[in-house]
N, C-alpha and C positions, 0 to 999 in steps of 0.2 A: 213544671218543676220536676227535675229528675228524681228518681228514687233515692232515698237515703241509703247508706251502706247497709244498715240493718234490713231494710225492706228488700234491697237487691239480694242479700244473702238468703233471706227467707224464700224469695222467688226462685233463686237458683237451686236451693235445696229441694223445693217442691218439684221443680222440673227434672232434676236429677233422679228423684225417686220415681216419678212417672215414667221417664225413659227407661229406667232399670227394669221396670215390670212390663213395659209395653213394646220395647224394641224386639224385632225378630231375633232368632238365634244367630250367633256369630257367623256361622257358615252361609247364611242367607244375606247378610248385610251388604254385600257387594251388589246385590240385585234389588234390594229393598231395605230401606232404613228410615228411621224417624229422627228428626232433629227439632230443637226448640230454640227460639230466638227471642231476646229482649230488645225491642226497638222503641225508643222513646218511652211512652207510657203503656206500651202494649207488649203482649206475649203472643208469639205466633208458633203454631205447630205445623210442620211440613213433612211430607213423605219425600224421600230422595231415591231416585231410580236412575239407571243409565238411560240416556236418550235412545229412542227406538232406532233411529237411523245412524246414530253416532255413539256407539257404546262407551267410548272413552270420555264422553261429556256427561256430567251428572245433571239431571233435571229435577228441580224442586217443585213440588206441588203443595201449596198452602191449603190447609183444610179447616183450621180452627184458630180463633183469635180472641183474646180478652184484653180489653182496654180499661185501665184504672181511671176512675173519675174521682179525683182527690176531693172535690167539693162535697161529694156525697159519700165518700169512703166505700165505694163499691166497684166491682169489676163488671163491665158490660160484656156479654158473651155473644160472639158472632160465628157464623159459618159461611163458607164460600160457596155460593150457588153456581150453577152452570153458566150464568151470565157474567161470571168472574167479578162479582160485586159482593161485598160483605153484607150479610143480612143478620139482623138480630135473631137469636135462637129463642123462639117463642116459649117453649116449655120452661126455660130458665133464663130470662133475659138479663138478670143481674145475679151475682153471687158475692159473698163477702170476702173470699180469699182466692188466691191462685189454686190452692189445693182443692177448693170446692169447684172451680172451673175445670180442673183436670178430672175430677170425679164425674162431672157432667159429660165431658168428652168420652171418658171410659165407658160410661153407661150407654151413651149414644141411643137414647130411647126411640128416636124416629129415623135412625139411619142417615142422619145428615152429615156426620163427620167421617165415618168410615164406609158409607154407602151401604 
């Protein structure tokens, strides 16, 4: 089931606040930037950089994801490992809100999201 308008607005507001405080300075954003996407029942965070061999092409690297489980009313937290598969983030496998997910990503206790 898709997000309601109110849920989507809350998610978009939380993502906008996160990006406002987390994105690099404007003069660097052509070389490195952060974006957030809502896809189905998930929110994904990505780094955006120019491709090494083709600077005119932007390369997106996903690094964090939260998926809403409506039946339990929780967000499951994932990080993308080197095997390019999503793995549950063990210190905080579930959180109550997108804002809590973004706080977990910002804290990055074990260097899983930002390395």
